[in-house]
C-alpha positions as CSV (number, residue, x, y, z in Angstrom):
1,M,2.1,-11.8,-8.4
2,K,4.2,-8.8,-7.2
3,L,2.5,-6.1,-5.3
4,V,3.0,-3.2,-2.9
5,L,0.7,-2.9,0.1
6,I,0.3,0.5,1.8
7,D,-1.3,0.9,5.2
8,T,-1.6,4.4,6.7
9,S,-4.7,3.7,8.7
10,K,-2.9,3.8,12.1
11,K,-0.2,5.8,13.8
12,E,2.3,3.2,12.5
13,A,2.5,3.3,8.8
14,V,3.4,0.1,6.9
15,V,4.6,-0.5,3.4
16,G,5.2,-4.1,2.2
17,L,6.4,-5.7,-1.0
18,V,4.8,-9.1,-1.6
19,D,5.6,-11.8,-4.1
20,D,3.3,-14.8,-4.5
21,Q,1.6,-14.1,-1.2
22,E,4.9,-13.9,0.7
23,V,6.1,-10.7,2.3
24,V,9.5,-10.0,0.8
25,V,10.3,-6.9,2.7
26,E,8.2,-4.6,5.0
27,K,8.9,-1.2,6.6
28,R,7.1,0.2,9.6
29,W,7.5,3.7,11.1
30,Q,5.6,6.3,13.1
31,A,3.6,8.4,10.7
32,D,4.0,12.1,11.0
33,R,3.7,15.2,8.9
34,Q,6.2,13.9,6.4
35,L,4.2,10.8,5.6
36,G,3.7,11.5,1.9
37,R,7.5,11.9,1.3
38,E,8.4,9.1,3.6
39,L,6.0,6.6,1.8
40,L,7.8,7.2,-1.5
41,E,11.2,7.1,0.1
42,K,10.5,3.8,1.9
43,L,9.1,2.3,-1.2
44,D,12.1,3.3,-3.2
45,E,14.5,1.9,-0.5
46,M,12.5,-1.4,-0.5
47,L,12.5,-1.8,-4.2
48,G,16.3,-1.3,-4.2
49,E,16.7,-3.9,-1.4
50,V,14.9,-6.6,-3.4
51,G,16.1,-5.5,-6.9
52,W,12.6,-4.8,-8.2
53,K,11.5,-1.9,-10.5
54,L,8.2,-0.2,-10.1
55,E,7.2,-1.5,-13.5
56,E,7.4,-5.1,-12.2
57,L,4.6,-4.6,-9.8
58,D,1.3,-6.3,-10.8
59,R,-0.9,-4.5,-8.3
60,V,-1.0,-1.8,-5.7
61,A,-3.0,-2.3,-2.6
62,V,-4.0,0.3,0.0
63,H,-5.8,0.1,3.4
64,Q,-9.2,1.8,3.2
65,G,-9.6,2.5,6.9
66,P,-11.1,3.3,9.3
67,G,-8.4,5.8,10.2
68,H,-7.5,9.4,10.4
69,Y,-8.4,11.6,7.5
70,S,-5.0,13.0,6.6
71,A,-3.1,9.8,6.9
72,L,-5.6,7.7,5.0
73,R,-5.8,10.4,2.3
74,T,-2.0,10.3,1.9
75,G,-1.9,6.5,1.6
76,V,-4.9,6.4,-0.8
77,V,-3.6,9.2,-3.0
78,T,-0.1,7.7,-3.2
79,A,-1.5,4.2,-4.0
80,T,-3.9,5.6,-6.6
81,M,-1.2,7.7,-8.3
82,L,1.2,4.7,-8.4
83,A,-1.5,2.4,-9.9
84,E,-2.6,5.0,-12.4
85,S,0.9,6.0,-13.5
86,L,2.1,2.4,-13.9
87,G,-1.1,1.2,-15.5
88,K,-1.5,-1.4,-12.7
89,G,-4.5,-2.6,-10.8
90,L,-5.6,-1.0,-7.5
91,V,-7.2,-2.9,-4.7
92,S,-8.5,-1.7,-1.3
93,V,-8.0,-3.8,1.8
94,D,-9.0,-3.7,5.4
95,G,-8.3,-5.3,8.8
96,D,-5.1,-5.6,10.9
97,N,-3.7,-8.9,9.7
98,L,-1.2,-8.6,6.9
99,A,-1.7,-12.2,5.7
100,K,-5.5,-11.5,5.4
101,Q,-4.8,-8.3,3.6
102,I,-2.7,-10.2,1.1
103,E,-5.5,-12.7,0.5
104,Q,-7.9,-9.8,0.0
105,V,-5.6,-8.4,-2.8
106,I,-6.0,-11.7,-4.7
107,E,-9.7,-12.2,-4.0
108,R,-11.1,-8.7,-4.4
109,D,-11.9,-7.0,-7.6
110,L,-9.8,-4.1,-8.8
111,V,-11.2,-0.6,-8.0
112,E,-10.9,2.8,-9.7
113,V,-11.8,4.6,-6.5
114,V,-11.1,3.6,-2.9
115,K,-14.1,4.1,-0.6
116,V,-12.3,5.4,2.5
117,V,-13.7,4.9,6.0
118,Y,-12.7,7.7,8.4
119,K,-12.8,7.5,12.2
């Protein structure tokens, strides 16, 4: 299963591409006012690095928080729009451990709306 995992719940934003529960590529950077643009740019770079197309993704996962309002909103909206536009499943995850988040993507039901937890 190919998926993208977006985590904007902390000051360091993370985007990872995962294939069969293994992280293929991951980008981390300090989130700032350009987070929305940077999320899509980083994702595009990563897809190019591994030779994937957006359409090949099976699921989109996003961290539900807790976190700061603007950053979480940016991650959740980006993930939701990706899932909706691609016709792919959306899953919300939590916690700080990437391996556990990947397990959650497989174990949890798909959602239509991410229930965000703000700080």
